N, C-alpha and C positions, 0 to 999 in steps of 0.2 A: 212426754216424748217430744212434743212440739218445742218446749222450752230448750231441750237439749239440742235440737236441730238449729234453733236460733243462735245459741251460744257457739256451736260448732262453726256455723257460717261466719259469725263475727270474728272468731279466732282465725279462720282461714283468710278472711279479708285483711286482718291485721298482719298475718304472716306474709301475704302477697305484697301489700303496700309498704310494709316496713319489716324487712327480713329480720332485722335485729335492732333493738333499741339499746344503745350503749349505756353503760353504767354512768358515764359522764353526764348524759342528758338527764337521767333520773336524779343524780345528785344536784344538778342545776335546778331541776324542778322543785326539789325539796327546799333548797335555799330560797328560791323565789317565793314559795308558799310561806316559809317562816318569816321572810322579810315583809310580806304583805300583812300577815297577822300582827307583827310588831308595829307596823305603821298604823294599822287600824286602832290598836290599843292606845298608841300615843295621841292620836287624834281625838279619841274619846276621853282623854284625861287620866287614864290609868297607867300602870306600868306593867311590864311583863311579869308573869307569875313564876314561881319556883326560882327566883333569883335571890341568893343569899345576900346578907349585908356586907360580907367581905368582898371587895372589888378584886376581880381577877386581873392580874398584870399580863398584858399582851407581850409576847416575846417578839423581838425584832429579828428578822431573818438576816443572816450574814450573807453578804455577796460572795460569789465564788472567788473573786479576786482576793478578798480578805482571807478566805479559807486557804487559798494557795500560799499566801504570805505566811500564815500561821504554820502550815505544814512544812514550808521550806525552813522556817526557824527550828521546828522540831527535828527535821532531818539533819540540820547542822549540829544540834546538841545531842543527838542519840548516841554517838560513839562514847560519850562520857559516862554512860550508865551500863551497869552489868546486866540488868534484867529489865523486861518490859514493865513490870509492876512498879519498880522504882522510877522508871522513866515517866510513866503516866502520872504517878503521884507528884513528881517534881514539876511537870508541865502544868498540871491542874492548879497547883499552888502558885506558880509563876504567872500563868495567864488568867487566873481567876475564873476558871471554867470547871464545870463538873467533870468527874472522871469519865463518865459515859460519853460526854461530848468530845473529850480529848481522844478517847479510844476510837470514836467514829471518825474524827478528823484524820487520825493517823491511818486508819484502815482505808479511807477513801482518797488519800492524797494523790495516788497515781491517776485515777480516773478524773479527779478534779483538775489536776495539772493539764491533762490532755484536753479536757473540755474548754478550759480557759485559753489554751493555746489555739485550739481550733476556732473558737468564736472571737478571739482577740478582745477579751473583756478587760476592763480596767477597774481601778479602785473607786473612781468617781465618774460613773458613766453619764451622769447628767451634764457634765461639763465637757468631757473629752472622751475620745475612744483610743484604744491602744494602737489602732491603725493610723499611721501618720500620713498626711498629705491627702486625705479624703474628706469631703464635705458631707456631714450627716445632718439630716433634717431633725426637727424636734421630736417627731414620732419615732425616729430611729434611735435617738439618744435616751428617750424616756425609759427609765427602769431597766436599762440594758445591764445585764450581769447580775441581777439580784436573785433570780430563781433558776433552778434547774429546768431542763425541758419538761413540759407537762405541768408546770406550776402556774399559778395565776388563774385569771378568769377563764371559764370554759366556754367553748363555742356552743351556742344554742342550736344552730342549724348547720352542722358540719357537712351534711350531704349537699346543701345548696352551695356552700363554699367550694367543695370538691368538684361539683359539676361545673361551677363557674370557672374554676381554674383549668379544668380539662378543656372546656370550650375555648377559653382564652389562648391556651397553648396551641390548640389545633388551628385557630385562626392565624396566629403568628407563624406557625409552621408552613401554612400556605401563603404567607407573605401579605395577608390582609391587614389593612390599617384599622386599628381599634382605638377609638377615642374614648375619653372619659365618659361622655354622654352615652356612647354605645355600650360601654361596660355597665353603666348604671341601669340602662334599659334592660339589658340581659339579666341583671340581678333581680330587677323587679318582676320580670317574667318568671324566673325560677322561683322567686318567693311566692308569687301567686299560685303557681303549681303546687308548691309545698303547703300553702295554706289550704288549698282545695283538698289535698291529701289528708291533712290533719282534720278537716271538717268531716271527711268521709269516715275516718277512724273514730272520731267522737260520736258520730251518729250511729255507728255500728257497735259501739262499746256498750256492754250490759252493766259493767261495774261503774258505780258513780265516781269512785276515786280515779279510775282510769279515764273516764269521760272528762273529769275536771282537769286531769293532767293535759290532755289534748287541747282542751279549751283554753287553758292557761298559755300553752305554747302558741296557739293560734292568735291569742290576744297580743302576746309579745311580738309575734311576727307582723301583725297588722299595725302595731304601734311603730315598728321599724319602717314599714312602708309609708305610713303617714308622716314620719319625720322627714322624708325626702322633700315633701312639698314646703316645709318650713324654711329651710336654708338652701334650697335648690340642690340638695344632695351633696353639699360640699363635705360635711362631716362623714357621711356614709362612704363617699368616694375615698376619702383619706383612709378609712378603716379597710376598705376593699383593697386598695393598693398595697397596704401593709400586709394583709392576709395572703394575697396572691403573690407577693414578692416581686411585683412589677414596678417600673419607674417611668415617670413621664419625662422623656428626653427629646432633644432635637436630633433627627437622624443625621449621621455622618455622611451618608450618601443616599440619594434617591435614585432608584433604578426601576426599570420595567421588567428586569430579568428575575426569574425565579432562581432558587439556589441550584437546582439541577441545570438550568441553562448556564449559569456562571461556571459551574464545574466543567461542563462540556466545552465551553468556549476557552476556558483556561487550558484544558488539555490540548485543544486544537492549536492554541498559541505555542505551547511547548513543542508539540509535534512539528509545527511549521518551522520553528527555529532549528530544531535538531535535524530535520530533513534537509533544510537548506544548507546547513553547515556540512553535512555529509556530501551533498551535491557539489559544494565548492571545493572540497578537499579530495574526494575519492571517486566520484561518479565518472562514467566514461564520457569522452568528449562529445559524443552524440547527444546525450541528455543535457550536458552543459551548454551545448550550442543552442538549445532552445531558450536559454536564459540570457546569454551574453553573446556579443557579436564576434569576439575573438577568443574562443575557448582555449586554444593552445597557449596564448599569451597569459590568460588568466591562470591556467594551471601552473605555468612556469613560475608565476609570482605569488602562488597561494600561501607561501610561508609568511609573506608580508600582509596577510589578510587583516583588515581592520573592520571591526563590527561597530556600526554607527547606530545611535539611538537618538531620535529627535521627536519633538512635539511642539505645538504652538501654545504660547501663553499670551492671553489678552492683557493689555496694560492700559491704565488710565493715568499716565504719568503727568499729564498737565492739569488734572482736576485739582480743585482747591481742597482745603482742609475740611473734613467733615465735622470736626469738633474744634472749639476754641475755648480759651479760658475767660471766664466772666468774674467780675468783682462781686463782692458781697452785696453792695448797694444795687447791683443789677439783678441779682437773684431775689433780694428782699428789699424792695423799694419802700418808701415811707407809707404809713397807713393811710386809709381813706379818710379817716377823721382829720388827720393832720393836713392832708391835701385839701379837704374842704375848707379848713380854717385858713389856709394860705390863700385860697381862691377868694374867700370872703374879705380878707384884708386887702388883697389886690383890687377887688371890686370897689371897696370904699375909697381907696386911694384914687382910683380912676374917676369916681364921681366928684371928688374934690378938685381934681385937675381939669374937669370938663370946661371947655371954652377958654382956658388960659393958654394952652399951647397945643400945637398940632401933634398927633401921635407919630411916633418914630420908632425905628428898631435900633437898639443900641448894640454895637459890636462888642463882643466879649470873648475872651479865650475860654475854651472848654475847661471845665473843672469838675472833679468828682462830686463836690458838694452841691453844685448846681444840678448835675445830673441826678443825684440821689433825691433831691427835693422835687423832681419833676413827676414822680409817681409812675413812670413808665415801667410796665411789667413785662413787656415783650423783650426778649433777648435778641438784639439786632447785630448785624455785621454788614460790612461793605459787600455789595453784590459784585461777583466776578463776571467777566464777559462770557457769554455763552460759548464762544469759540475756544475758551480755555479748557473745555471738556474735550479732550483730544484722545481718541482711542487708537492704539497701534497694536500690532501683533509682533511678538518676539518669538522666533523659533530657536529653542535651545537645542544644542547638539552635544552629545557625549560620545566618546570613542573608547573602545576596548581593544587592547593589543595583547598578543601572545596566546590567542585561543587556538591558533593553528601553527604548530611549530614542530621542528624535528628534534629539539632539545628537550629531554624529559624534565630537566630541572628548571625550565623557563617559568617565570612567574607571570601571572596576569597583572596588567596595569591598565588604569583608566585615565582619561584626560577629558577636560572640558574644552571643546572647540569654540572658535569664534562663532557667535550667533548671527541670526538674520533678523533685521528690522523691516517690517512691511508697514508702510504708511499710506494714507489716502492720496489718491491722484491717479493719473493715467498710468498705464503699464510702462514702467521704466526701471532701470537699474543704475544706481549711482556710479558703479564701477565702469560703465561704458560711456561716461561723459567726462571729458577732460576739464581742466581748469578754465579753459577758454569757452566752455559751454558748447562744445561740439562732440558729436558721437565719434567714438574711437573706431569701432568696427561696425559693419552693417548688421542690423538686427531686424527680424521680421517675425510677425505673429499674426494669428487670426483671432479677432475678438468679436463675438456675436455675428459670425459669418462674414466679417469684413477683414480684408487683408491690410495690414499695416506694415509698411516697409520704411525703415530709416537707414538711409545710406550713410556710409562713412564720411566724416568731415562735414556733414550737414549740421546746421545749428539746432540746438535742442530747445530754444525758446525759453519759456518759464517752467519747463519740466524740472521738478526737484530743485527749484531755484534756491529756496531757503536752506535746503540741505547742502547744496553746493557751496553756498556762502559759509555755512558752518564748517565744511571740510577745509575751505581755504584758511580758516582761522586756526584749525588744529588738525593737520593732515595725519599725524601719528595716531591720534585718537580713533580715526575712522579706519585705520588698518586692523583694528581689533573686532570690527563688526562689518557686516554688509548691509546696505540700505537699498531697498527696492520699494516701488509704489504700485498700488493696485486700487481700483475704484472703491472697494469695500474694505481695504486694508486686511485682506485675507490671502492665504496661500492657495492659488488656483493652479491650473496646469501650466500656465505661462511662467509664473513665478517659480513653480517647481522645476521646470526645465532649466531656467537660468541658475537656480540654486544647485541643480545637479551638475551644471558646467563648473561651478566653483568647487564642489566637492570632488569632482573627477580629477582636478589638478593636484590634489594632495595625495590620496592613496591610489595606488595602481589598481588594486582589487579591493572590494569592500562588500560587506553584507549589511544591508539596512534592515532595521525592524521599525515599521511604522504602523500606526493605527489605521483604522478604516476611513480616514477623511477622504473626501471625494477627489481632491487634487492629485493624490498619490497613486490612484488606481484607474485613471483614465487611459484612453488609447495613446494620447500624447505623452503622458507620463511613462507608459510602457516603452514607447520609442526612446525616450531620454535615457531610461535605465539600461535598455538594451545597447544603445550606442555608446554609453559611458563604461560598458564592461563591468557593471555593478549588479549584484543580486539584491533581492528584496523579499522579505517575509512579512507575514501579516500578524499583527496583534489584534486578536478578535474584537469585534465591536462591543461597545459598552463595558469593556474591562480596562479602559485607560487608567482610571483612578486607582485600580488595584495592582496592575502589572507594569504600567508604563513608568520607566525610570524618571522621566521628567516630572510626572505628576506626583510620584511618591517621595522623591528625594530632592527635587530641584525647585519646583514652581513656588512653593510656599516661602521658602527661604529667599528665593530670588525677588519675589514681590515685596517682602518685608525689607530687604536691603535697598531695593529701588525707592520705596517710600521713605526710608530713613535718609538716603542721600538726597532725595528731592526736598525733604523737609529742611535739610541743612542748606541747600541751595536757595530755597524759598526764604528762609530766615535772613540769610545774608543779602539776598536780592531786595527783600522788602525794607530792610534797614537802609540800603543804599537809596531806595526811592524816597523814603522818609527824610533822609539827609538832604535830598535835592528839593524837598518841599512838595512832593507829589503825593496825593491821596489815592492814586490809582492802585489797585491790587497788583501784586507782582505776577507776571506770566512767564512760564517757562519757554525758552527758545529751543529749537532743534538741537543746538549744541548742549544745552542743559540736559535734554532727554538722553543724548548719547553718553554724556558724563555719568548720569545715574545708572544707565544700563551697563556700561563698561565697568563701573565701580562694583556693581553687584556681581557681574560675571567674573571679574578678577578675584573677588573675595571667595566665591565658590570654587574657583580653580585652585586657590591657595589651600582651601579646606581639603580638597581632594588630594593635593600633594601631601597633606599632613596625615589624613586618616583614611585615604582611599575609599571614599564613600561611593564612588561609581561601581567598583567591584563588589563592595559589600551590599549595595542596593540591588544589583543584579542577582546576587546569590540569594538574598532574602526574597525577592520576587519570584524566584524559581526559574529564571531564564537560563542560568548557567548550570548545566548538569553534565555536559560532555566537554571534552577537549580533544581536538583533532591531532592525533599523534602521527606525523608523517613517517616516523621511523617504524612504527608498527602497522601503518596503513589501516588504521581503524579509529573509531571514536572511543576514547577512554573516559570512564566516569571520573569526575573531579573529586568526588568523595562518596562515602557510603552512607551519608546522613540524609540523602534525599528521601522524602516520604512518598507514599503512594506507589503506583505501578509505573513510574516514569521510565524505568529501565526495562520494562516489559513490552514497550511499544516498538518492537523490532521484529524482523522476519527471521527465518532460520539461519540466514547469514549475518545476523546481528546488525542489519542495516535498518535505520529508523524508517518507520512506515510513513507513507504519504498521508497527510491529514485528509480525512474525508469530511469536507465542509458541509455535506448534506446532514451531518449531525446537528448543525445549527438549526436547520429547518425542522429536523426531527424533535429536538428538545423544545422548540417553540410549540410544535403540535402537541407534544406530551404535556407541556405546561397548561395549554388550553384544555386538553383532555382531563387532566387532574381537576381543574377548576369545574369543568362541566360535571364530572363524576361526583364532585363534592356536593354540588347542588342537586344532583339527580342520582341519589344512591340506589343500588339494586342489591339483590340477594347474592350471596356467594355462589360461584360456579360449582357444578358437581365435580366430585373427585375424579371420576373416570372420563371427563371431557378432555379431548385432545386439543393441542394448540392449533391455531389456524395457519394455513399456508399464506405466503406473501400475496398471492392473487386474490385471496378471500378478504384481505384487509381493505379498508376504504382507500380511495385513490390518494388522499393526502398523506397516507402512511406507507405507501409503496415507494420507499426511498432506498437508495443504494446501501446506506449504512444498515438498514433493517434487513434487506435482502442478503447481504454478505454475512450477517450474524454479528456484526460489530455492536449493534444495539439490539438487545433481546427484550421483548415485551411479554410480561406474564399474561396468563389467560384472562385474568380479571380486567386488565387494561384493554386487551383485544375485544372482549365482549362489550366493554364500555364504548370503545370506538365504533363498534357495529351499531350499538343502540343510538349513539349520537348521529351516525350517518343516516339511520332510518328516520329519525325525528327532524333532520335538517331539510328545509324546503329545497325543491329542485332548482329554483332560480338562484339561491345562495350557493349551492354546490357548483352550478354552471359558472357563476361569476368567479369563484375561487379557482376552478379548473382553467378558465381563460387566463387568469393572472399567472398561474403556474406555467401555462404554455408560453405566455409571453416572456417570462423570465428564462425559461429553457431556451427559447429561440434566440433571445438576446445573448445568452451565454455562449451558445454555439457560434453565433455570428462574430462575437468578439474573438473567439478562438481562431476562426477562419481569417479574420482581419489581422490578428496577431501573426499568423503564419505568413501572410502576404507581406506584412511590414518587415518581418525578420529577413525574408529573402531580399527585399528591396534594399534594406540597410546593409546587408552583407555584400550586395553588389556594389554599393557606394564605397564600402571600405576598401575594395580592390583598387580604387583610384584615388582614395583620400586617406588621411590619417584618422586616428580615433577622434582627436580634437576637432578636425575639420568636419567629420561626419556628424558629431554631436552639435557643432556650432551651426551647421546648415539646416538642422531640423527646424520646422516651423511649428511651434506649439499652438494649440487651439484651446480656447476657453469661451464660456458663454454660449448661449443659443440665440440665433437670429429671431427677432420678433416676427410673428406671423401677422400681426395686425398692420394693415395698410390703410392709410387715411383715404378719405373720399377723393381728395384732390389728386393723390397719386393714382388712384384707380381710374379716374377720368383721363389723366395724362397717358396712362398705359393703354386705355381703349383707343384714344386718338392716335397714338403711335401705331397701334395694331391695324387700325382701319386704313392707314396710309400705305401699308404694304400690299403686295399683290395678293397674298393669301390671307388677307385680313378676315374676310367673311368666313372662309373655311376654319380659321383659328377660333373665331367667336363661336361658331357652331360646335367645334370640338370642346371649347370651354363649357358651353351649355350642357353638352352631353356628359362631361365629367361631373358637373354639379348634380345632374340627375342620377348618375351612377353613385355618387357619394350619398345622395339622399336615400337611394335604394339600399345602399350598404348599411346605413344607420337603422333602417327598418327591417333588416334581415335577421337571420337566426344567429346562433352563437358563433358559427364559423365566420360569418361576415364581421361580427363584432371583434373577433380575435384579429382579423386582418386589419382593422382600423385602430387597434390599440396604439397609444402614443409610443409605448416602448418598442413596438414592432416597426411602425412606419417612420420613426425618428431614429434611423440608424446613424452610424458615424459620418456618413457622407451627406446627410440631410442638411441643406443650407450651405453646402460647400460648392465651390466652382470646380466642375469636373470636366475632363477631356475624354472624348470618345476614342477608344482603341479598336473598335469593330471595323473590319474591312468593309469598305463601301463609301458612299458619297458623304456620309457624316463623319468619317474618320478624321480626327484632328479638330473637330468642332468643340466648342466650349460653351457650357451653360451652367446655371446654378441649379443644383439638384433640389427638387421640391419634396420628394419622398424617397426614402431608402427602406424598403420593406425587407426586414431581416428574415422573416419566415419564408419568403419566396426567393430571397437573394437577388432582388431587382432594384433598379433605380429609375426614377422618372425625371427626365430633363425637358422642361418646357422652353419654348422660344429658342429652339436650337437652329443656328445657322441663319442664312438669309431668308429661307422659307418659313421661319418662325414655327417649325414643327415641334410637336411634343413626342418624345421618344422614350420608350421603356425598354431597358436593356438589363442583362445580368450584370451584377456589380463587378464581376471579373473582367468585363469588357470596358470599364471606365477606370480612370485614375484621377485622384484629387490633384488639382493644380497647385503647385508649390510657388510660394512668393519669390523664390530664388531663380525660377526659370526665366531665361532671357527671351526677348522677343525674337522670332525668326527673322533672319536677314532676307531682305528683298533682293531680287536679281538686279545687278547693276547694269547700267548702259554699256554696251559693247564698244567703248571708245578706248582702244588699247594703244599705248605708247609703243614706239619702235623698240625701245629698250626692253620692255616686257616681252614683246613678240620675239625678239632675237634671243632673249634668255630662255624662253620656252622652247624655241627651235633648237637651241644649243643643247639643252638637257635631254631632249627627245630624239636627237640624232637627225634633225631636219635641216641642219645648216653646217657649213664648213668654213673655218676661218681662212682668211687670206694667207696664201703661201703654204697652206697645209698640204701634205703629200697627197697625190692624186690616187693613191691606193684605196683610200677611204672616200667614198662618195656619199653625200647626203641622200637619205631616202625621201623621194618625193611624196608629198601629202596627197592622199586619195580622198577626194571630197565625197560627202554623203549624197546619195541619190534620193529621189522622192518617188515612192516611199523609201525609207532607209533600208539598206541591205544589212546583211550580217556584218557586225563590226569586226574590224581587223585588230591585230595587236597594237598597231600604232594609234588607232582610234581610242582604245581604252587608256593608253598612256597619255594621249593628249586630253582625254576626258578627265583624268586624274588631275592634270595641271589646271583644267578649267575649274574644278572644285577647289583647288588650292587658291586660285585667284578670287573665287566667290567668297570663301570664308576668311580671307585675309583683308584687313582694313588698313589702308594707308601703306606704310612701309613695313608693317609687321608680316611675318611668315607664320601663320597659325599652325600649319602642319609641322614646321621645323620646331616650334616651341612646344608642341604637344607630342613630339616624337612619332608622328604618323608617316609611314613610308609604304611604298608599293614595290613589289617585285615585278620587273619588266616581264610582260607576258611572253616575249620572245625568248628570254633567258630560261624561264621555266619550261617552255616547250622544247628548247634545245637539250635541257637536262633529261627530259622524259624520253624524247626520240633518239638521243645520242647522235644527232646529225650535226656534228661540229668538227672543227679542225683538231681540237685537243680537249678531251673530256675533263681532264684535270683542271684546265683553266676555267671551264664552265662551273665545275664544282666549287672551286675556290671563290669564284665570283658570287655564286649562289649562297655560299656560307657567309661571305661578307655582307650580303643583303639581309641575312637573317640575324645579324648582330646589332646591338645598340639601337633597339627600337622599343617603343611602348605599344604601338599599334601597327601591325603589319597586315597588308592586304596582298593575297596571292591569287591573281586570276588564273583559272585552270581551264585549259582547252582540251576537248575530247571529241572523238568521232566514233571509232569502232564500227559496230554493226548498225548503230543508230544514226540520228542526225548529228550534224556539226553543232557544238553547243559550248557555251561559256558558263562556268560556275565560279564561285568565290569562296576562298578559304580565309577566314578572319582569325588572326592570332592577336591576343591581348596579353601583354607582359608587364602591366603596371604594378601588379602585386608579386608576391613570391612565386605564385603558381602561374602557369600559362593557361589562359582560357581559350578554348577553341570553338569556333562556330563555323558552320558550313551552310552556304546559301545556294539553292538550286531552284530556278524558276520554271523548270520543265513541267508542263501541265500533264503529268502522269502520276499514277499512284506511287511509283517507285522513282527514285532519282536516276539521273543518267549514269549507267554503269561504268562507262569508260571514264567519264569525268571523276566519278567517285574513286576509281582505281588510281587515276593519276594524282588526285589530291592526297591519297594515302601514301603514294610514293614520295611526294614532296614533303609530307609531314614526317615520314620516317627519316628523311635526310636532315630536315631542320631540327626536329625534336624526336630523337629515337625513343621508341617505347610508347608514344602517344597513339591513341586510336581515333579515327575519324568519327565524330558524333553524327547523330541523325540530323538531317537537314532541318533548318529552321522553318517554322510555320509562317510563311509569307505569301504574298500575292503571286499567282502564277501568270506566265506570259500567254498571249493569244496568237502570236506570230513569231517571226525571227527577231525577237526583242531581247534575247538573253544577254547580249552585251550591254544594252541600256539598263537592264535590271541589275547587272553587276555594279555599274556606276551608281544606280539608285540605292543599293544596299550600302555602298561606301558613303553615299550622301547621308543616309539616315544615321549611320553609326557616328559620323563626324558631328552631325547636328546634336546628337545626344551627348557627345563629349564636350561640345561647346556649352551645354547647359540649357538647351531649349526644351528638354523633356521629351518623352516618347510621342511619336506621331505628330510632331510639331508642324510638319509640312503636308499633313493630310494623307490621302490615299497614295499608294505607290505608283499607280497608273498616272496620277497627276504629275508626279516628279519625272516619270518617264517621258511624258509629253514635253515638259519643260526642257529636259536634257536633249531631246531630239532637236528642238528649235535652237537652243543656245549652242549646242555642239556643232550644228551645221554652220552657224555664223562664225563661231570660234575657228573652225578649221578653214573656212573661207578666208578670214583675215590672215591666218598664219600661212596659208598657201600663197597669198599675194605677197606677203613679206618674204617668203622663201624665193619666189621668182625675182623680186627686187634685189635681194642679196646676191643672187647668182649673176644678174646683169651688172651690178656694181663691181663684183670681183673680176668679171671678164674685162670690163673697161679699165680697171686698175692694172691688170696684167698687160694689156696693150700699151698703156702709158709707161709702164715699167720697161717694156721691151724697147720702146722708142728712146727712152732715156739711156739705156745701155748702149744702143747703136750710136747715139749722138756722142756719148763720152768716149767711145772707142775711136771715132773719127777725130775728135779733138786731140786725143793723145798721139795719134799718128802725125798730125800736122805739127804739133809742138816738137816732136822728135826730129822731124826734118829741119825745122828752123834751128834747133840746137846744134846740129852738125855743121851748118853753114856759118853761123855767127860764132866765131871763136872767142871774140872779145866778151861775149856774154855767156861764157861757158858755166860760170858759177851760177848765174841766174837760171840757166837752162837746166842745170842739175837739180836745183831746188824745185823747179817747176815739174821736172820729170818725176822726182820723188813724190810730189803731191799727186801727180796723175796716177802713178803706180799704186799709191795708197788707196785710190778709189777702187781699184780692182783687187785689193788684198783679200786673201782668204781668211775669214775670222776664225778665232779659236774659242774653246769653251771658257777659257779664263777671261776673254774679252767681254763676256756677257755680264749684264748687271747682276748684283747679288740676289735680287728678287727672283730673277729667272733661274739662277743657279739653284736656289733653295727649292723652287717648284719642281725642277728636274730631279733633284735628289729625293723629294717626297714621292714623286711618281714612281721612281725606280724602287723605292722602299715599300710602298703600299699598293702600287698598281697591279691589276690582275691581267693586263694585256688585252682585255676586252671590257666594254662598258655599253651603256645604253646609247651613247652617241654614235658608236660604230656598229650598233645593232648586234653587239656581242659576236662579231665575225672577224674583222681585220685588225682591230686596234687603232687607236688615235692618240692625239697629243694629250688627252685627258687620262689615259690608262697605260700607254706604252712609253717608257723612258727614252729609248733611242729616237722615236718619232718626235717626241717633244723637244729633244736636243736639236734635231735637224730643223724643226720649225723655228725655234728662236735664233739659230745661226742664220737662217734665211732672212729673218727680219733684220739682223745686223748687217747682212750683205746689202740689203736695199738702202740702209742708212749710209754705208760707204759709197754706194753708187750715186747717191744724191749729193 
């Protein structure tokens, strides 16, 4: 009974450890045993028993390819026979084969043919394979095609090989790198486990034969393991590679992405392109306005949409050759024995010549024979200069046309555009430097926090000097490329902006697809794209080599063509140097580089014209799936051959979905989760266990794409994520959470900054063209270094101590340092606040101007911190007090390099001509002999403190601002189209207190025409106080912008003034509604008139290009205007009195001349009647006297005065500001002008 139990236990152990022992293993064991016995007998001197004297002939197995050839011959001859019996007999006789063999060949000819075709077998597999163009190793070629599947040597340990193959395929499925040494180590581990299993089976076996079988297998396995140590496993590795079907190759692409991440990112790339194409062609203008500055202009030109694809290619075009040709005597110099013999002979010769002559060097031409006998084994070449290794960046550009059209039959076409060359040097562009070395237009940029401004016509110095010289030699060549320079020869935000200016000149509207390189996605780049009216979509990170057209179809050929052209130039250049007797290696010049690049670019352009590789490459990469049909107003699939769910990424209206870029983060988290779960496996979840809610998942997986259901996680992964979250330390989770928070805050801040930039650029477009708006942008690149030398720190401290608030500032700095130290030692929240991504916002290191109302308004300082999480900026050393101020980022603005310095108030030294011109335009003076119906309005001087301003004060104040902003002989207001409606005219229209309402309406309508900026002061009283407000109309663009300023210190604006402003607005621009009053500083007393002038002052300063809040707080401008307007009015009043006195004296003088002439004429008449003999002379004299009192006519006036009278009669309104819109004057009334000029002619006759 006990024996039976032992046998049952052994049988159960065998059944568990080895479920089934294959027949192949038993046959292999039997063959091994038979071979061992034969070997033993041979060693002992005997021979195997039971072997007859007749030697058995071994049959040679026919290869499958031979069988196929025989079966094909049989198939060709079969129709000649009536029966199979005759056919088999004839073939047996013809081929020399047995009838059974022929019958078997004929029966298996179909399966044999299929097998040969599938495995591509040949007649002589040891020499070649049927597959052409492939390289086969010796192990692959050996015995290929001789046996059917299953024939040959049997595997002793198939389970080990199967386990190793499964392990290897799983490792590669996860993207793990498996080296040969790792594979061999894994095989050794599996073999040791297998040997341990065999030993267990052998120990539990009761039958001696079975025990021997296991022992023999174990010995063979141990021998296989021991053989690894003999040859380092090379032979075993070769066998394993053949059994597993794996190959040792160099990767085509090394990447950190898993297959799932690549799939997700490719889908996002396609979605981004499809969505942006739909936005360009069919979205509403509101959505399009978030992308481009002029959406209506974009949509009107969308049929001419151009899709641009670009990427950077690094080039080493000046590097020397890596390989050279060497002669046979250089590769195989003379032997060491011959060399020693030659040295011995030379030594003996030198001993014989010792003392006879001095040693000397004999000059001899180089020869191959002498070189070969030197024994030099090193292959040498002339060393090139280190500067010859010159790296540049070439940006390749391709364009696609016809993707958005209203013609159904329109075909897609591609083109290769001129590229961009970026070389080492300071930031510059060759296109902005003329042949004389001067900048053509002004350019400015910010590099590492420093503003660089290069004015037009200034000298460029040595910037791009060698490239300018090359351009002078061949200007036409440089028209095919653009050349720019950057310190590291890369495309940054500055180069990107300049490049965008070039691209904006060619297509009106464009859609760019760019990869995720930093220069194309900065705030500065966003400004450039927005201002150029171009769209941009993303090619997902790490997929450039797979989807970017430049990488897949352009870069390799371009580099090869550049190398070939450079080799040709190098060959001819080196030959020229050798002909001149120079041994220096040839070096490429900038002109040679451009020749090589243009040659390669031209070749690729010609290839595209021949085979359209641009369109073909985009189709192959999967970029082109839709075509925007303007006739059908939807995206139409280009073909039905697109694979995957590309056409399912649409909503219910068939609009492409917005790409959810949180999928990138989700795929990264899932890849890490797969890896963690691979190394930390767990049991399968229960069948009835439900999926988790989004709130139950770890924080790193609470992403929008998972919450929306776009990415679904199976329960197994959800449980794995939960297990990983439990096992992760709290400090690691907090660190990851802080990083996610910083990224989120930075993303939100960028969106907020982008919204502010869009608004600012759209405001600029109202006064500028697209090109001007793009050209005046100041690109930014680099970050200012925070390290300050000790010397600079000492100088800064000395400078601070000299100020009045030095001690307070030093104390504040000390407190800030202490607070910073406390922040470093605080919890996670403080750590988040000090993250570099959060504190280094877009304004950090930039010069900012304060917009907050108060004493610091208009002050400028360099921003030290821009906290994106709190939305605040810190400005140290602000103003004369050197204060440190922390403000919301919405109350500061970055200073632009194009902003002009504010004008200082000039000394009030006015010429008489200027004062008379001002008085004449404001109705404060009357010309000599002008009709007395119109009298000049006397100037009322300001009191101290100033009283409520009158209408004449506002008019004279406007002229004061005209004088302030005009330099020399220029008239800034006239050049910029800035005008003001006389307050008295607007008041007459509102109150209707005038002689003729129609005349006032015509005059007001004339004032509202032909202006760019119009100011309308509005007076009102009603039930409240007397008050002045300002209506600002801007008509520089197609639309009229309206702003309303009211400085009344109440929650609501002045009701009467608002009503009067609406009345004036309805008359000037019917249908327009008065907006809410602007947020500005409020008055404290009767200063409303001064605030009207202050608002005009601020608007004009902004139009001059000084930037916002350039003059500081509004109250400061009010105080300046009070002082200067008082002096201004005083000088004008003095001039007014002086003019009146001069005109009175001239009238008296004229009256005396008239009386004197009259007396002379009477005396001459008396003398003429007495002296008869002098009658003729008296008649002439009388005619002369009579002509003095002649009444002039209109035809007697000069042509200049006649034209002026005609112009006044044609365009005059009978009232103007000179006559205070009441009586008419010579500037607006034709009859009065005629009488004035006739009076002037009478005075001439009288004199």
